[in-house]
C-alpha positions in Angstrom: -130.5 -110.8 -63.3 -127.1 -109.2 -63.2 -124.7 -109.5 -60.3 -125.2 -105.8 -59.4 -129.0 -106.4 -59.2 -128.7 -109.0 -56.4 -130.0 -107.7 -53.1 -127.1 -107.1 -50.7 -128.5 -109.5 -48.1 -128.1 -112.4 -50.5 -124.4 -111.7 -50.9 -121.8 -113.5 -48.7 -120.8 -111.2 -45.8 -117.6 -111.6 -43.9 -119.6 -112.6 -40.8 -123.0 -114.1 -40.2 -123.8 -115.5 -43.6 -125.0 -119.0 -44.2 -123.2 -120.3 -47.3 -123.7 -123.5 -49.2 -121.4 -124.5 -52.0 -120.9 -127.3 -54.5 -117.2 -127.7 -55.0 -114.1 -129.5 -56.2 -110.7 -128.8 -54.7 -107.2 -130.1 -55.5 -103.7 -129.3 -54.6 -102.2 -127.0 -57.2 -100.3 -129.2 -59.6 -101.4 -132.2 -57.5 -104.2 -134.6 -56.8 -107.9 -133.8 -56.3 -108.8 -133.8 -52.6 -112.6 -133.6 -52.8 -115.0 -133.9 -55.7 -113.1 -136.1 -58.0 -116.1 -137.9 -59.5 -118.8 -135.6 -58.3 -118.7 -132.2 -56.6 -118.9 -132.2 -52.8 -121.5 -130.1 -51.0 -120.5 -128.0 -47.9 -122.3 -125.4 -45.8 -120.9 -123.1 -43.2 -121.5 -119.8 -41.4 -118.9 -117.0 -42.2 -116.9 -115.5 -39.4 -116.5 -118.6 -37.3 -113.4 -120.3 -38.9 -115.4 -123.3 -40.1 -113.5 -123.3 -43.4 -110.0 -122.2 -44.4 -109.6 -118.4 -44.4 -108.7 -118.1 -48.1 -111.9 -119.8 -49.2 -114.1 -117.7 -47.0 -112.3 -114.5 -48.1 -112.8 -115.2 -51.8 -116.6 -115.8 -51.3 -117.3 -112.5 -49.6 -119.3 -110.2 -51.8 -120.5 -113.0 -54.1 -124.1 -114.3 -54.4 -126.1 -117.5 -54.9 -125.7 -118.9 -58.4 -122.2 -117.6 -59.0 -119.7 -120.1 -60.5 -116.1 -119.4 -59.5 -112.6 -120.9 -59.7 -109.6 -119.6 -57.8 -106.3 -120.5 -56.0 -105.9 -120.2 -52.3 -102.2 -119.8 -51.4 -100.8 -122.0 -48.6 -100.7 -119.1 -46.2 -104.5 -118.7 -46.4 -105.2 -122.5 -46.5 -103.5 -124.7 -44.0 -100.4 -122.6 -43.5 -96.8 -122.9 -44.5 -94.7 -125.9 -43.4 -92.5 -125.4 -40.4 -89.6 -127.7 -40.1 -89.4 -127.0 -36.3 -92.8 -128.7 -35.9 -91.2 -132.0 -36.9 -89.3 -133.6 -34.0 -88.0 -136.9 -32.6 -89.3 -138.5 -29.3 -88.2 -141.6 -27.4 -90.4 -144.6 -28.1 -90.9 -144.9 -24.3 -92.8 -141.5 -24.4 -95.6 -143.2 -26.4 -98.2 -145.5 -24.9 -99.5 -147.8 -27.6 -101.7 -150.8 -26.8 -99.9 -154.1 -26.2 -99.1 -155.8 -29.5 -99.8 -152.6 -31.6 -97.1 -151.5 -34.0 -97.1 -147.8 -35.0 -96.3 -147.1 -38.7 -95.2 -144.1 -40.8 -98.2 -142.1 -41.9 -100.2 -143.0 -38.8 -102.1 -140.2 -37.2 -102.1 -140.2 -33.4 -103.9 -138.0 -30.9 -102.0 -135.7 -28.6 -102.7 -133.8 -25.5 -101.5 -130.2 -25.0 -102.1 -127.6 -22.3 -102.1 -125.0 -25.1 -105.6 -124.2 -26.5 -104.5 -123.8 -30.2 -102.1 -126.8 -30.4 -103.0 -129.6 -32.9 -105.2 -132.5 -31.7 -103.1 -135.0 -33.7 -99.7 -135.5 -35.2 -98.5 -137.7 -38.0 -95.8 -140.4 -37.5 -93.2 -139.6 -40.1 -90.6 -142.2 -39.3 -89.9 -145.1 -36.9 -86.3 -145.4 -35.9 -84.6 -147.9 -33.5 -85.3 -146.1 -30.3 -87.3 -143.0 -31.4 -90.3 -141.9 -33.4 -90.2 -138.8 -35.6 -93.5 -136.9 -35.5 -94.8 -134.1 -37.6 -97.1 -131.5 -36.1 -97.7 -129.7 -39.4 -101.1 -130.2 -41.0 -100.8 -132.7 -43.8 -101.8 -130.0 -46.3 -99.5 -127.3 -44.9 -97.3 -125.8 -47.6 -99.8 -126.5 -50.4 -101.8 -124.0 -52.4 -105.4 -125.2 -53.2 -107.4 -124.7 -56.4 -111.2 -124.5 -56.0 -113.9 -124.8 -58.6 -117.3 -124.1 -57.1 -120.8 -122.8 -57.3 -122.5 -120.9 -54.6 -125.8 -122.7 -54.1 -127.1 -120.5 -51.3 -126.0 -117.3 -49.6 -128.2 -115.6 -47.0 -128.0 -114.2 -43.5 -127.6 -117.0 -41.0 -130.6 -117.7 -38.8 -130.2 -117.5 -35.1 -130.7 -121.2 -34.6 -127.9 -121.9 -37.1 -125.2 -120.2 -35.0 -123.9 -122.1 -32.0 -123.0 -119.8 -29.0 -119.9 -122.0 -28.4 -118.4 -120.9 -31.7 -117.8 -117.3 -30.6 -116.3 -118.5 -27.3 -113.7 -120.7 -29.1 -112.5 -118.0 -31.5 -108.9 -117.0 -30.9 -106.5 -114.7 -32.8 -103.7 -117.3 -32.5 -103.1 -119.4 -35.6 -103.5 -123.1 -35.4 -100.4 -124.8 -34.1 -99.2 -121.8 -31.9 -97.5 -122.5 -28.6 -96.4 -126.0 -29.6 -93.7 -126.4 -26.9 -96.4 -127.5 -24.5 -97.3 -130.6 -26.5 -97.4 -133.8 -24.5 -97.4 -137.0 -26.6 -98.6 -140.4 -25.4 -99.1 -139.6 -21.8 -102.0 -141.4 -20.2 -104.7 -139.7 -18.0 -103.8 -136.2 -19.1 -106.7 -133.9 -19.7 -106.9 -130.7 -21.7 -107.5 -127.7 -19.4 
């Protein structure tokens, strides 16, 4: 059966399609992130930001059984790196358990009053009196190369879509409004 002969309801739509893929992804000119020894399986519903925008965008219009490979630029993956999202905080601003020593590369949770701020930051460097943290996603600034097969593409069933997904969608990109980040404060709740 040719691609043109596929019924339109089996093609991936930009919203409301259940999609299941078998895939391998790597950083362009870099290491494999998933699927090194065996392809990974992932499923999602389009239109709810469950996967990076560039992946979803490249699947729209395609059907079950198609095998594809493509590059997703950093802007459509985890975004570009922003140097202003790397900053230094006094060690006293952090509340680590007694006897615990933070280390470079450690991921720590943060609390922010902003709805689209990151949930975690990475400790980049430990200095005498300060800690340098990076609020960029670890994969920001990297283009990703996918090799995949669409295992299933169909309209999502009503019981596969959570009502909370629509309520949490926001036009702001992840990491917006970062000046409101609070790191290491105890007993602070997200609004």
